[in-house]
C-alpha positions in Angstrom: 12.6 -61.3 0.8 16.3 -59.6 1.1 15.5 -58.3 -2.8 12.3 -57.1 -1.5 13.9 -54.9 1.2 16.4 -53.5 -0.9 14.1 -52.5 -3.4 11.8 -51.0 -0.7 14.8 -49.1 0.7 16.0 -48.0 -2.8 12.2 -46.9 -3.4 12.1 -44.9 -0.1 15.6 -43.5 -1.0 14.3 -42.0 -4.2 11.3 -40.7 -2.5 13.4 -39.1 -0.1 15.4 -37.3 -3.1 12.7 -36.4 -5.0 11.1 -34.6 -1.5 14.5 -32.5 -1.1 14.7 -31.8 -4.8 11.3 -30.0 -4.6 12.2 -28.5 -1.1 15.5 -26.9 -2.6 13.6 -25.8 -5.5 10.8 -24.1 -3.5 13.6 -22.6 -1.4 15.3 -21.0 -4.6 12.1 -20.0 -6.5 10.9 -18.2 -2.8 14.3 -17.3 -2.0 14.5 -15.4 -5.5 10.9 -13.5 -5.0 11.7 -12.5 -1.4 15.2 -11.1 -2.5 13.8 -9.2 -5.5 11.0 -7.7 -3.1 13.2 -6.8 -0.5 15.7 -5.1 -2.5 13.2 -3.1 -4.2 11.4 -2.5 -1.2 14.6 -1.7 1.5 17.5 -0.8 -1.4 18.9 -3.5 -0.3 19.4 -3.0 3.3 18.9 -6.2 5.5 16.3 -7.2 7.7 16.9 -9.7 10.4 15.0 -12.4 10.3 15.6 -16.0 11.1 15.4 -18.9 8.4 13.6 -22.2 9.8 13.6 -25.4 8.6 10.6 -27.4 6.9 11.3 -30.1 9.8 11.3 -27.6 12.5 8.1 -25.9 11.3 6.1 -29.3 10.5 7.4 -30.7 13.7 6.0 -27.6 15.8 2.8 -28.0 14.4 2.6 -31.7 14.0 2.3 -31.4 10.1 -0.2 -28.6 10.7 -2.5 -30.6 12.4 -5.8 -29.1 13.5 -5.1 -29.0 17.3 -2.6 -26.5 16.5 -4.8 -24.2 14.6 -5.8 -20.5 15.8 -7.8 -19.0 12.9 -7.8 -18.5 9.2 -8.7 -15.9 6.7 -9.5 -16.8 2.6 -5.7 -17.0 1.9 -4.2 -18.7 4.8 -4.2 -20.3 8.3 -2.5 -19.4 11.4 -1.1 -22.2 13.7 0.2 -22.3 16.9 3.6 -23.8 17.4 6.7 -24.7 19.9 10.4 -24.6 18.4 13.1 -25.0 20.9 10.8 -24.3 24.2 9.2 -21.0 22.6 5.8 -20.8 21.2 5.5 -19.2 17.8 2.4 -18.2 15.4 2.6 -19.7 12.3 1.2 -18.3 9.2 0.5 -20.8 6.1 -0.8 -19.5 2.9 -3.2 -21.9 1.2 -1.6 -23.3 -2.0 -5.1 -23.7 -3.9 -6.0 -20.1 -3.4 -2.7 -18.2 -4.4 -2.8 -17.8 -7.6 -1.8 -15.0 -10.1 -1.4 -11.7 -8.7 -2.4 -13.5 -5.3 1.6 -14.4 -5.2 3.0 -11.0 -5.3 0.9 -10.2 -2.1 2.4 -13.3 0.1 6.0 -11.7 -0.8 4.5 -8.3 0.3 3.2 -9.2 3.4 6.6 -10.8 4.5 8.3 -7.4 3.4 6.6 -4.9 4.8 5.7 -7.0 7.7 9.4 -7.2 8.7 10.0 -3.4 8.2 7.0 -3.1 10.7 8.3 -5.6 13.4 10.2 -2.5 15.4 6.9 -1.1 16.4 4.9 -2.6 19.6 1.4 -2.5 17.8 2.5 -4.6 14.7 2.8 -8.4 14.9 6.6 -9.2 14.9 7.7 -11.1 12.1 10.6 -13.2 13.5 11.5 -15.4 10.7 10.2 -17.7 7.7 10.8 -21.2 5.8 11.0 -21.1 2.0 10.9 -24.9 1.7 7.5 -25.0 0.9 5.6 -24.1 -2.0 5.1 -20.7 -0.8 6.7 -19.2 2.6 5.7 -20.3 5.8 5.9 -17.2 7.9 6.9 -17.4 11.9 5.3 -14.8 13.8 5.8 -13.6 17.8 3.3 -15.6 20.0 -0.2 -13.9 21.0 -1.1 -15.2 23.8 -4.7 -14.1 24.0 -5.6 -14.5 19.9 -7.1 -12.7 17.5 -10.5 -10.5 17.5 -13.3 -11.6 15.8 -15.8 -10.4 13.8 -17.6 -8.7 16.6 -14.3 -7.3 18.1 -14.1 -9.8 20.9 -11.8 -12.6 21.6 -12.5 -16.3 22.6 -11.6 -17.6 25.9 -11.6 -21.3 26.8 -14.5 -21.5 24.2 -16.4 -18.7 24.9 -16.4 -15.1 23.8 -15.0 -12.9 26.6 -16.4 -9.4 27.4 -14.0 -6.5 26.8 -14.6 -3.6 29.3 -15.0 -0.2 27.8 -11.4 0.7 28.9 -9.8 -2.1 27.0 -11.8 -1.6 23.6 -10.6 2.0 23.6 -7.2 1.1 24.3 -7.0 -1.3 21.4 -8.9 1.0 19.3 -6.1 3.4 20.3 -3.3 1.0 19.4 -4.5 -0.2 16.0 -4.5 3.6 15.4 -1.3 4.1 16.6 -0.2 0.9 14.0 -2.1 2.9 10.7 -0.3 6.2 11.5 3.0 4.7 11.7 2.0 3.3 8.2 0.9 6.6 7.0 3.9 8.6 8.7 7.0 6.7 8.9 8.5 5.9 5.7 8.8 8.4 2.7 6.3 6.8 0.9 3.0 6.8 2.7 2.0 2.8 3.1 -1.9 2.1 3.1 -3.1 -1.0 4.9 -6.2 -1.2 2.7 -7.8 -4.0 4.9 -8.0 -2.8 8.4 -10.4 -4.9 10.5 -10.7 -6.8 14.1 -10.0 -10.1 12.2 -6.3 -9.0 11.8 -5.6 -7.8 15.2 -3.9 -9.8 17.9 -3.4 -9.6 21.7 -0.5 -10.4 23.7 -0.5 -11.4 27.2 -0.8 -7.7 28.2 -3.6 -7.0 26.0 -1.6 -5.1 23.8 -3.1 -4.9 20.1 -0.7 -6.4 17.0 -2.2 -5.2 13.6 -1.2 -7.8 10.8 -1.4 -9.1 7.5 -0.3 -6.4 5.2 -0.5 -8.6 1.9 -3.0 -5.9 0.5 -0.8 -2.9 1.3 0.3 -0.7 -1.2 2.6 2.3 -1.2 2.0 5.7 -3.0 4.4 7.4 -5.0 6.9 9.8 -3.3 5.2 13.2 -2.8 1.6 11.9 -4.1 -1.5 11.6 -2.1 -3.1 9.1 -4.0 -2.5 5.9 -6.7 -5.1 4.3 -8.9 -5.1 0.5 -7.7 -5.2 -2.2 -10.6 -7.5 -4.1 -8.0 -9.8 -3.0 -5.5 -9.1 -5.3 -2.4 -10.2 -5.5 1.1 -13.3 -7.0 3.1 -16.9 -6.7 2.8 -18.2 -4.2 5.3 -14.6 -2.3 5.3 -14.3 -1.2 2.2 -14.4 2.6 2.1 -17.3 3.6 -0.4 -15.1 6.2 -2.6 -12.6 3.6 -3.1 -14.5 1.0 -4.4 -16.2 3.9 -6.9 -13.3 5.6 -8.0 -10.2 2.9 -7.3 -8.2 5.8 -5.9 -6.0 4.5 -2.8 -5.4 7.2 -0.5 -4.5 7.6 3.4 -8.4 8.1 4.0 -9.1 4.5 2.6 -7.6 3.1 5.9 -9.4 5.9 7.8 -12.7 4.7 6.5 -11.7 1.1 7.6 -10.7 2.0 10.6 -13.6 4.2 11.5 -16.1 0.7 10.9 -13.5 -1.1 12.6 -13.9 1.2 15.9 -17.4 0.9 15.6 -17.4 -2.8 15.9 -15.1 -2.7 18.8 -17.4 -0.7 20.3 -20.9 -2.1 19.6 -19.6 -5.7 19.7 -21.3 -6.2 16.1 -20.5 -7.1 13.2 -19.4 -4.9 10.0 -22.5 -6.2 8.5 -25.6 -6.9 10.8 -29.0 -8.3 10.0 -31.9 -5.5 10.2 -35.3 -5.6 12.1 -36.7 -6.7 8.8 -34.2 -9.5 8.3 -32.2 -7.8 5.3 -28.2 -6.9 5.9 -27.6 -3.5 6.9 -24.0 -2.2 7.2 -23.1 -1.0 11.1 -22.1 2.6 9.5 -25.6 3.2 8.8 -26.9 1.3 11.4 -24.8 3.2 14.4 -25.3 6.6 12.0 -29.4 6.3 12.2 -29.1 5.4 15.9 -27.1 8.3 17.1 -29.0 10.8 14.8 -32.1 10.0 16.8 -30.3 10.1 20.0 -30.7 6.3 20.8 -27.2 5.7 22.1 -27.9 3.4 24.7 -28.6 0.9 21.6 -25.2 1.7 19.9 -23.7 0.5 23.0 -22.6 -3.1 23.5 -25.9 -4.5 25.5 -23.1 -6.8 27.6 -21.9 -3.6 28.4 -24.6 -1.3 29.3 -25.1 -2.5 32.7 -22.2 -1.6 33.9 -21.5 1.5 32.4 -21.0 5.0 34.1 -22.9 8.2 33.0 -19.5 9.6 32.4 -18.3 6.7 30.3 -21.3 7.1 28.4 -19.9 10.5 27.2 -16.5 8.9 26.3 -18.2 6.3 24.0 -20.4 9.2 22.6 -17.0 10.8 21.8 -15.6 7.4 20.1 -19.1 7.0 18.2 -18.4 10.7 16.9 -15.0 10.0 15.4 -15.7 6.6 14.2 -18.6 8.5 12.1 -16.3 11.2 11.0 -13.8 9.0 10.1 -16.4 7.3 7.5 -17.6 10.5 5.9 -18.6 10.4 2.2 -15.9 12.7 1.1 -12.2 12.5 2.0 -11.8 16.2 3.0 -14.3 15.7 5.4 -12.3 12.9 7.2 -9.5 13.4 9.7 -5.8 12.2 9.5 -4.9 8.7 11.4 -2.8 11.1 13.0 -5.6 13.3 14.1 -7.6 10.2 15.1 -5.0 8.7 17.1 -4.6 11.8 19.3 -7.8 12.2 19.8 -8.6 8.4 20.9 -5.3 9.2 23.4 -7.5 11.9 24.9 -10.6 10.1 25.0 -8.9 7.4 26.7 -7.0 9.7 29.2 -10.5 11.2 30.2 -12.0 7.8 30.3 -9.5 7.2 33.5 -10.8 10.6 35.2 -14.6 9.4 34.8 -13.6 5.4 36.0 
């Protein structure tokens, strides 16, 4: 019996050493890649984010248990976790999905998220854990969750109806975030995947844009670049970008326009038409607007409580969103113009309310 016990303890000790060895390798591999990206992005300037151990991450999420699950995308899952009596949002990349060029996108997300953390309309990156096959990211907690594909939020298992004033506020704040990407740095940063499912809401209903993994920087002084791969989400992708592979700031303007239409209408980016075929929300809304059927554009959950003055605000937002989605770049506004216009519309909305 004693020999069996010794054998077991030896086996456990060996397993523990093997786990520690793997964690150390992951830490070194991830750390070197992270440092390389950081130096390339920030010229060696330090970005203050905290390092978390794998033990703390696993304890916080109960080993990434489904009870802590918040939402997911193709390449990662979000979990809620408590570390030292504080709630966090924990982002874990899917090991079976992150291969080849996707590895670079993971580190792109870390570095750019850290750079954006001083802006109130980006989800703030607070730290990361390098002791997993891919870094696990630790963000500020967004109490009200993430927008769904219809631009709404789920509260207690049910979709919550957002009033027009709140939808407009969220749209304006997303526009502010994208404007910051385009204007705050010597090189214009293009998000390439602006959509409601990347927008979180804190306890004050403040919009927080996330997921910078597809983002790309234009060469300094340049207004466009040819992308090696067309990345983004079907329904939100700029048609010109799809056709030419050219990435410009207007690539984000188009996606934002679709995002704004989704938030305003409460419909998905791709909807089912009356004959059962899938239809993009852009053509759907454009058709209704041109035929002066604005009532059918407005979210039916909102229409019964809307005033005549508010209808004018919705129309102004729809016109702006359609301008963002014009076929030619030169016919679209810049994001700073979009943000200013939404601020103006929001201010006039308070007058009518």
